[in-house]
N, C-alpha and C positions, 0 to 999 in steps of 0.2 A: 411451624406453618409451612405448607408446601407452596413454593413460589410459582407464579405464572409469568413466564418471560415472553415478551414480544420481540421478535427479531425483525428488523427493518432492512430490506435489501435482498437481492436475489442472485448475487455473484459467487465466485469461488471463495472469496473472503467470508461471505456470510455462511456458505456451506461449512467452512472450517469452524466458524463460531458455533453453528448448530451442532456439529459433531463434538465440540468441546463441552457442550452442555448435555450430551446424550445420556450420560450416566449420573447426572446430577438429580437432586431432589427437586425437580421443577417440571412443570408442564410447559412445553414450548409451542408457541404460535408464531406465524410468520406472515409478512405481507411484502409484496414486491410488484414491479411492473411486468415481470416475467415469471413463469412457473418453473422454478428450478427443481428437477426431480429429486436431487439429493436432499434438498431442504424439506420438501413436502413429505418425504418418507419418514423424516425424523419429527415432524411437527404434528401436533394434535389437530391443528387447523391452519388453513392458509387462505388469505384474501388477496385477490388481484386488485391492486390500486396504484395510483400515482404517488410514489413515496415523497415527492416534494410538495404534496398537498397536506399541510399540517392538520386541517380539519378532518380529512379522510383517515389519516393515521390515528388521530385521537379517537374518532368514532369506533374504529376497530379495536383499539386498546381498551376502550370502555366496554365494548361488546364481550370481550373475552376476560374482563376483570384482571387485566395485566397489573402485576405488582412491580415489575421492572421492565424497561425497554432497552434494547441494545441497538444502536444505530450504526449500521455498517458503512455505507457510502458517504461521500462528502457532500453531495448535492442536497440531501435532506437536512444536513447540518446548516448549510448556507440558507436554506429555506425557513429555518426556525422551527423545525420539528421538535427539537429538544425543549425549546421554550414553551411550545404549545402543550407538550406532554406534561411538563412541570405545572403549568397553569391548571391542567386537568387533574393534578394529584398523582401522576404516574412518574416514578423516578426514571430518568433517562440516563444511561451510561453513554455519554457523548456530550460534547460541549454545546453551550448555547451559541446562537448565531454570532454574537459579538466575539466570543472567545474563539470560535471556529475561523475567524478572520486570519488567525495565524497561518491557515492554509488557503482560505478562499480569496484572500487579497494579498498578493505578494508584495505590493508596495507598502501596505500596512505592516506586513511581516518584517520587512527590512527596517522600517522606521521604528517599530517596536523594539527590535534588537538594539538599534543604535541608542534609542532614548533610555533603555533600561540597562545599558552596558552589558548586554549578553555577549560573551566572547564568541569568536568564530565567524563574525559577520564580514563578508567581503565588501570591498568598496563598491558603491552603487549610486545610481541616480534614477529618478522616476520621471516619466514624461506623459503628458496628455496631449502633446503636440507632435505629430508624426515627423515633421521636418526638423524640429528641434532635436528629436531622437537621432535622426539621420546625421545631422550636423555633429552631434556628440560622437558618433561612430567615426566620422572623418577626423575629428580632432584628438581622439583618444590614442594614447601611446600604448598599444597592446591589443590583445584580443578580448572580446566581450561575449557574455552570454545574454541572449535576447529572451526576455520572459514576459509574456502577456500577464497582466496583473491578476486576472481572474482564473477560474477553473478551465482547464483544457484537457482533462483526462490523461495527463502525463505525456501529451503529444505536442505541446505548444512551444517548447523551448528549442531555440536554434543557437548553436555555439559557433561563433566565428573562429576560423582556424582549425575547426574540427569537422563540422557538418556543412558549413557554408562559408563563402568568402564574404568580405565586408560589403561588396556590391550586392551579393545575393541576400545578405542580411537586411540591407536597406530596402530591397525590393519586397522582401517578406513583410516588413513593417508596413510599407505603403500599400501592399495588396491585401493585407489582413483587415478584418473587421474589428480588431481590438482597439479600444479607445484609450487604454492606458498601458504603457510599456515600462518595464524595469530593465535597465541595462546595468550589468555588474561585471566585475573583473572575472575573466575566465580562470577557474581553479584547475590546477594540474595535479593529478594523483589518481587514487583509486577510491571509488565510491563505496559506501557501506551504510547500512541502516541500523539504528537501535530503536526499538519500540518500547515505550514506557506506559505502564498502567498507572493512571493518576486519579487521585481523589483526596479531598479533605486536606490539601496541602502536602500530601505525601506522594511518592512515586516508587515504583518497582520496575526494574529494567529486565529485558529479555536478551538472549544472545544476539550478536551482530549477524546480519544477513546481507548478502550482496545480490541485488537484482540485476537483470540484463535487459536493458531497455531497447536495444537495437533489434530490428526485425529479423535480421539474417545472421547466419553463422559467421564467426570471425568478427563480431561486433560491427557488421555492415548494415546499411539501410537506414530507413527513417526510425524515429523513436516510436515506441508503442506504450501501452499501459504496463508492459512487463511480460517478457517471453518466458521467464523462469528465474529461479534464484537458488541459492544454497547457503547453508550454515554449517559450522563445524561442531565438533563435540565439546568445544570450549566456548567461553563467552566471545572470544575474539576470532577473527578469520585468519587464514594462514599468512596473509601479508601484513597483519597487524601485530602489535605487541600489547601486553596487558596495560601498559601506560597509555597507549592510544585509545583503548576502550575506556579506561577510567577518565581520560580527558574529555572524551565525547559525553560521558555520563555527567561530568561536571557542567557541561554546557546545557544539558537537559535540566539539571538541577536549577541553574540560574534562570532558565526559561519558566519552569514551573513556579519558582518563587515570584517572578515578575507577573505571571498570569493570575496568581492569587486564588481564584475560585474555579480553576479549570478542573474538569472531570472527563474521564474517558481515556482514550489512547492518544498519546502524543508521540508522533513518529518523527524522529530526527534523521534526516538524510544528510550524510556528511561526505566530504571529500578529504581523504587522508593525504595531506600535502607534506612537503619537507619541513614545514613549520607546525605540523600537527593537524588535528581535525578542524575543518572549516565547514560551515553550514551551507549546504546546497539548498535545502528547503525544510520546512516543517509541514507535516500533514496532521490533521486532527482526527485520525482514525487509523485502524490497522491498515497496513499495506496489502495490496493484492498484486503479487503473490505472497508477500512476506508473512502474512497471517498463516499461510499453509506450511511455512517452515517453523513458526513459533508455537502455534497451538498444539500440534501433534506431540511435541516433546514437553509441554507444560504438564507437570505432575500434580500441581496444586489444582484443586477444583475451581474452575473459572467462576462458578456460582458463588463461591466463598468471597471472591474478589468483588463481585457485583453487590452482594448483600452488605459487606463491610463498607463499601463506598456509599451505599444508600443510607445505612444506619449511622454513619459518622464514626465508625470504629476504625482502629488502625488496619491498614491493608495487610493481609497475610504476606509473610515472606514467600517469595515464589521459588519453587523447586522445578528444575528442568532436568530431564534425562540427559546424561552425558553421551548424546548421540548426534551424529551429523544428519543433515537433511538435504535432499536435492529435489527441486520442483521443476517440471517441464510442462509448458502449456501447449495444447493443440489449438490452433486458430484457423479460421476460414481462409481459403485461398484469397489473396488480394489484401489481407489485413496488413497494415492499418489504413492504407490509403484508399483502396477500392475493394472492401471486403464483400464476399458473396454471401448474402443472407438467404435464409429460407430453404437451405438444403437439409434434407432428412439424413440424420446420421444414425448408424447402427453401432451402438456402443456395447462391445462384448465384455461385460464387467467380469466375467469369469477369467479373462486373460490378464487382469490386473495383478494377479499373483500376490506378492507381499506388499505391493505398492498401495498407497491410499489414493482413491479416485475422488476428485472434487469437481462437481459440475459447476459451470460458471454461467456465462451469458448464452444460455440455450433456453428454448421454450418447449415445455412438454405439452403435447396435444394428445387427443384421443388416439391418434394413429401413430404416435412416435415422438421422437425428440428432433427439434429443428435448430439450425444455427441462427444466430442474430448477426449483427455487424461487428460484434466484439468477440473476445476469446471464448472458446467453447468449453473446454474442461482441462484440468491439470492432473498430473500424476506425480506423486511424491514418494520418494524412497527415504526410509529412515533406517540408519545402520550405525555401526561403530565408527565408520570413517566416511569421508566424502566419496572416495572411490566406490565403496560398497553401496552407498546410498544411490550414487549415479547409476550403477548397474541395475539396481532394482527398478528405478524410474524408467530407464531406457528399455529394459525388457518388457515393461508393462505397456509400452506405447502400442503394442499390438491391439489394444482395445479400440484404437482409432480406426482399424481396418483400412480399407482403401477408399475412403470417402472424400478425398480431396482436401483433407485437413493438413496443415503444415506445422512443423515442430522445429525448434532449434535443438539439434541433437548434441551440440557441443557444451551445453550448460552442465557444469559440474565435472567435466572430463579433466583428467590430470593435466593435459597440456595447457588447457585454458586457465586452470587454477595456477599452474606454474608461471604462466605469462604474467599474471597479476603480481606474483611474488617477485619475479625478475624486474617488473616495472618499478615497484617500490624500492627494490635494492638499488636500481640504477639511479632513481631520483635522490636517494639518500647517499649515493656515492659509495655503496658497499660492494 
């Protein structure tokens, strides 16, 4: 039977998912709040709707006779879209709202880890009283990470001793609209992500990826949703050992075991410290941009993963090409604090060369493509080494033209990668 897959979401991550299903025995339909030109070209049909409206998503799923749905972003998961689809008889590859709390509620996430003896959990406290949180900062011996408990699009965390002082951190808490705050020990090391495909009590992991959250080159500026990322031709990154990767996978295994009925992608973001990997956070979906590193080198048919998950069969063993990837995002001027939306961009796709072009938070209209307040599109190089992949991505940036878009050119460059290696060597005393 030919499958009908409904893709929910309109960003770069979802464009990567759509491309991963392009050669599968499936008819693809999509729905999102923005019309992503990369997705609409691959889909048999597209519906513009609010993806956090479960009823609207279910109506469209039924209209197209979807047999499987793939939920890309976190907000629809929090809104219970997976629950609504299941109630309507459509299998959703994405966790139900209760399980998605592993991402959508950071206070729950930390309590879950502690109560289930999941390793890698930092010391933490949760607060629903602003002044109590500020008093804790005053009394704590060391630096802390300040995390709003709910979703913030990757931009809500402030780290004392890195991004802000203790006084600035307290002012951030007092001035914010967040009603619950998690304060946890600051982890020192190098961050990396491992994404796991999870269903029926099983999981399969992808190669590690390192995202770059800071807005400007040299890891300066405010946090963003991610300016780009890279992976190596092996499971681990250049600053990691095989044991580091395996230890992080063991943390994912303990988490999957404790979640019991989880399905979808479990994204583990880790800090590699002198005592091994520690958990920065979990996400309940593919990362963006990390999906654009992982899916282009996935040689296993993604549809086979989806159908096995739905049918209760063992998940296929995943095969990944032994190639490195580098992803660089083009974003509107002013992103992330004061992004300039509504600018028309001329994307010269012919200039992409050997790179993969993924449209993200843009809106296709009758007269062209326009920016929104988030990231516009990404270019991904795939090659035998990080250096080669970076050159492919960098050369392809000509597609952005002179339209006022901004890029972090240093992502994947040899000196920045070496800086990560040197940092870990220094921390390890090597």
